[in-house]
N, CA, C and O of each residue as an XYZ file, in Angstrom:
212
protein
N      23.532     27.398   -161.157
C      22.671     27.458   -162.027
C      21.897     26.066   -162.710
O      20.775     25.561   -162.748
N      22.939     25.874   -163.091
C      22.700     24.041   -164.403
C      22.341     22.812   -162.960
O      22.148     21.601   -163.064
N      22.347     23.341   -162.169
C      21.714     21.698   -160.878
C      20.315     22.482   -161.067
O      19.233     21.899   -161.135
N      20.492     23.973   -161.147
C      19.061     23.846   -160.933
C      18.242     24.168   -161.480
O      17.126     24.294   -160.976
N      18.668     24.550   -163.399
C      17.697     23.700   -164.369
C      17.540     22.385   -164.462
O      16.466     21.993   -164.917
N      18.472     21.470   -164.094
C      17.992     20.174   -164.320
C      17.208     19.871   -162.581
O      16.383     18.965   -162.471
N      17.381     20.254   -162.037
C      15.749     20.274   -160.772
C      14.748     20.469   -161.379
O      13.728     19.811   -161.170
N      14.824     21.368   -162.214
C      13.123     21.941   -162.940
C      13.019     20.855   -163.807
O      12.063     20.162   -163.458
N      13.871     20.184   -165.272
C      13.170     19.667   -165.896
C      13.143     18.333   -165.337
O      12.379     17.476   -165.780
N      13.907     18.131   -164.428
C      13.989     16.562   -164.496
C      14.206     16.314   -162.799
O      15.257     15.885   -162.324
N      13.210     16.610   -162.139
C      13.245     16.549   -160.642
C      13.293     14.986   -160.348
O      13.852     14.625   -159.312
N      12.759     14.075   -161.170
C      12.637     12.647   -160.523
C      14.088     12.239   -160.277
O      14.466     11.823   -159.182
N      15.146     12.418   -161.682
C      16.486     12.393   -161.673
C      17.267     13.251   -160.555
O      18.352     12.749   -160.258
N      17.025     14.137   -160.046
C      17.543     15.009   -158.983
C      17.147     14.431   -157.597
O      17.711     14.944   -156.630
N      16.362     13.555   -157.394
C      15.824     12.741   -156.598
C      16.321     11.863   -156.191
O      16.659     11.883   -155.008
N      16.589     10.667   -157.036
C      17.225      9.640   -157.054
C      18.875      9.962   -156.969
O      19.558      9.113   -156.397
N      19.496     11.069   -157.475
C      21.021     10.967   -157.287
C      21.237     11.440   -155.732
O      22.169     11.195   -154.967
N      20.197     12.107   -155.563
C      19.961     12.884   -153.936
C      19.923     11.936   -152.836
O      20.681     11.722   -151.890
N      18.892     11.458   -153.205
C      18.201     10.262   -151.586
C      17.987      8.823   -152.211
O      18.331      7.813   -151.597
N      17.179      8.765   -153.938
C      16.986      7.490   -154.271
C      17.933      6.224   -154.365
O      17.577      5.096   -154.708
N      19.293      6.651   -153.970
C      19.822      5.889   -154.488
C      20.114      4.884   -153.106
O      20.624      3.766   -153.186
N      19.827      5.312   -152.275
C      19.688      4.986   -150.764
C      18.844      3.763   -150.453
O      19.340      2.854   -149.788
N      17.821      3.703   -150.817
C      16.549      3.184   -151.198
C      16.395      1.887   -152.027
O      16.502      2.096   -153.235
N      16.173      0.614   -151.686
C      16.070     -0.506   -153.013
C      14.634      0.053   -153.333
O      14.135      0.718   -152.426
N      14.033     -0.080   -154.261
C      12.902      0.317   -155.025
C      11.911      1.052   -154.538
O      10.768      0.611   -154.425
N      12.342      2.511   -154.130
C      11.874      3.599   -153.847
C      11.176      4.854   -154.834
O      11.929      5.214   -155.738
N       9.885      5.536   -154.775
C       9.631      6.418   -156.072
C       9.198      7.163   -154.734
O       8.659      6.918   -153.655
N       9.966      8.614   -155.720
C       9.516     10.089   -154.949
C       8.193     10.224   -154.655
O       7.399     10.051   -155.580
N       7.829     10.462   -153.700
C       6.317     11.363   -154.115
C       6.047     12.254   -154.386
O       7.036     12.678   -154.985
N       4.854     13.461   -154.405
C       4.495     14.045   -155.248
C       5.176     15.176   -154.609
O       5.923     15.932   -155.230
N       4.806     15.324   -152.880
C       5.950     16.548   -152.951
C       6.848     16.780   -153.033
O       7.185     17.950   -153.213
N       7.918     15.546   -152.924
C       9.195     15.740   -153.045
C       9.296     15.999   -154.570
O       9.851     17.077   -154.783
N       9.015     15.496   -155.430
C       9.659     16.424   -156.386
C       9.351     17.592   -156.873
O       9.985     18.252   -157.696
N       7.770     17.987   -156.038
C       7.602     19.272   -156.418
C       8.674     19.891   -155.650
O       9.384     20.780   -156.120
N       8.808     19.377   -154.348
C       9.674     20.450   -153.407
C      10.757     20.535   -155.028
O      10.327     21.190   -155.977
N      12.095     19.817   -155.127
C      12.560     19.497   -156.102
C      12.571     20.464   -157.446
O      13.636     20.935   -157.846
N      11.363     20.720   -158.092
C      10.970     21.690   -158.886
C      10.976     22.525   -158.180
O      11.320     23.349   -159.027
N      10.866     23.295   -156.996
C      10.608     24.415   -156.033
C      12.064     25.311   -156.139
O      12.423     26.351   -156.691
N      12.802     24.047   -155.091
C      14.156     24.444   -155.245
C      14.802     24.455   -156.799
O      15.697     25.295   -156.892
N      14.696     24.141   -157.318
C      15.497     24.520   -159.020
C      14.876     25.825   -159.294
O      15.836     26.410   -159.796
N      13.934     26.643   -159.297
C      13.756     27.521   -159.412
C      14.083     29.030   -158.564
O      14.322     30.173   -158.951
N      13.963     28.420   -157.297
C      14.553     29.282   -156.061
C      16.322     29.182   -156.597
O      17.105     30.105   -156.373
N      16.598     28.296   -157.096
C      18.302     28.490   -157.274
C      18.860     29.716   -158.493
O      19.733     30.555   -158.714
N      17.410     28.971   -159.140
C      18.093     29.721   -160.682
C      17.587     31.654   -160.443
O      18.243     32.674   -160.657
N      16.380     31.486   -160.002
C      16.034     33.183   -159.642
C      17.146     33.664   -158.724
O      17.026     34.889   -158.695
N      18.360     33.232   -157.818
C      18.850     33.543   -157.109
C      20.277     33.447   -157.843
O      21.017     34.395   -157.577
N      20.699     32.672   -158.543
C      22.368     33.060   -159.382
C      21.668     33.945   -160.835
O      22.507     34.432   -161.593
N      20.356     34.116   -161.156
C      20.348     35.330   -162.025
C      20.415     36.274   -161.718
O      20.678     37.113   -162.580
N      20.120     36.939   -159.609
C      20.082     37.999   -159.369
C      21.562     38.402   -158.774
O      21.948     39.566   -158.669
N      22.463     37.031   -158.336
C      23.670     36.977   -158.144
C      24.151     37.614   -159.323
O      24.310     38.835   -159.317
N      24.340     37.097   -160.090
C      24.795     37.126   -161.542
C      24.905     38.719   -161.913
O      25.929     39.237   -162.358
N      23.566     39.471   -161.631
C      23.711     40.963   -162.452
C      23.839     41.540   -160.898
O      22.784     42.150   -160.727
N      24.463     41.616   -159.946
C      24.870     42.301   -158.760
C      26.191     43.124   -159.311
O      26.830     43.849   -158.548
């Protein structure tokens, strides 16, 4: 759940920690930032569902 919240709050940081450090002077695309946010939201929803099962 924590990683999902971080991904929603700061998708650029999550992108950098995942992929950005591999490349020199790279910037994430808008699609990559959206995908990080959507994945974070999905992770939070799944964590809440699993928590209450």
